[in-house]
C-alpha positions in Angstrom: 170.9 -38.2 113.9 173.8 -38.5 111.3 174.4 -36.0 108.4 173.6 -37.6 105.6 170.2 -39.0 106.6 169.2 -35.4 107.3 170.0 -34.8 104.2 168.4 -37.7 102.2 165.0 -36.8 104.4 165.6 -33.3 103.0 165.8 -34.9 99.2 163.1 -37.2 100.0 160.5 -34.3 101.3 161.8 -31.8 98.6 160.9 -34.9 95.8 157.7 -35.4 97.8 156.5 -31.6 97.5 157.7 -31.1 94.1 155.8 -34.4 93.2 153.0 -32.7 95.2 153.0 -29.3 93.6 153.5 -30.6 90.5 150.1 -33.0 90.5 148.5 -29.4 91.8 149.1 -27.9 88.8 147.8 -30.2 86.6 144.7 -30.5 88.1 144.0 -26.7 87.8 145.2 -27.1 84.0 142.6 -30.0 83.8 140.0 -27.7 85.4 140.6 -24.9 83.3 140.1 -27.4 80.3 136.4 -27.4 81.4 133.9 -25.8 78.7 130.3 -24.9 79.3 128.4 -24.0 76.6 124.4 -24.4 75.6 123.8 -26.9 78.7 126.8 -28.9 77.6 130.0 -29.9 79.8 133.0 -30.6 77.1 136.7 -31.3 78.0 138.5 -29.3 75.7 141.3 -31.6 74.1 143.9 -31.1 70.7 140.8 -34.1 69.4 138.4 -31.4 70.1 139.7 -28.7 68.5 140.8 -30.3 65.4 137.4 -31.5 65.0 135.2 -28.7 65.2 137.9 -27.0 63.1 137.3 -29.6 60.2 133.5 -29.5 60.8 133.2 -25.6 60.5 133.3 -25.4 57.0 129.7 -27.3 56.8 127.0 -25.2 56.2 124.6 -26.6 58.9 124.9 -26.9 62.8 127.0 -29.0 64.7 126.3 -31.7 66.7 128.6 -33.1 69.6 128.5 -35.6 72.0 129.6 -34.1 75.6 131.4 -35.3 78.5 128.4 -36.7 80.0 127.8 -38.2 76.6 124.9 -36.0 75.6 124.0 -34.7 71.9 124.1 -31.4 71.9 123.6 -28.7 68.6 126.3 -26.0 68.2 124.4 -23.1 66.7 127.5 -21.1 65.9 130.5 -23.9 65.6 133.1 -20.9 64.7 132.4 -19.1 67.7 132.5 -22.4 69.4 135.8 -23.4 68.0 137.4 -19.5 68.9 136.0 -20.1 72.8 137.7 -23.4 72.6 141.1 -22.3 71.1 140.9 -19.4 73.1 140.5 -21.0 76.9 143.0 -24.1 75.6 145.7 -21.6 74.7 144.8 -19.9 78.2 145.1 -22.3 80.3 148.2 -23.7 78.6 150.2 -20.9 78.8 149.6 -20.4 82.7 150.2 -24.0 83.0 153.3 -23.8 81.5 154.9 -20.6 83.7 153.3 -22.3 86.4 155.5 -25.4 85.7 158.5 -23.2 84.6 158.2 -21.6 88.4 158.6 -24.6 90.3 160.7 -26.3 88.2 163.1 -23.3 88.9 163.0 -23.4 93.1 164.8 -25.2 95.0 163.8 -24.7 98.4 160.3 -26.5 99.7 159.5 -23.5 101.5 160.0 -21.5 97.6 157.7 -24.4 96.3 155.0 -24.5 98.8 154.4 -20.6 98.6 153.7 -20.6 94.9 
């Protein structure tokens, strides 16, 4: 086979592998942002964090709608806020670290080994 075609296939394989690994770490990140509390499921987002932070100053319980569109009473909003911030920070830091690892690899074998 022509050397140029082999190089083109190698580049195409590398790009496909790189895209696949990026997709995998994004899926892992999204899974880490799922938070279960008091029988409810929440997807942690910056919007959720901001909303809960805004509502924490109120003197009564917080009612939120979870990912399944069910109302949930959060008895301790400040603890809930601390938990979701910590989980968001940890997941984001891990995602960033894995992304930097993938970005620095130049061979398909190195990417797959991550």
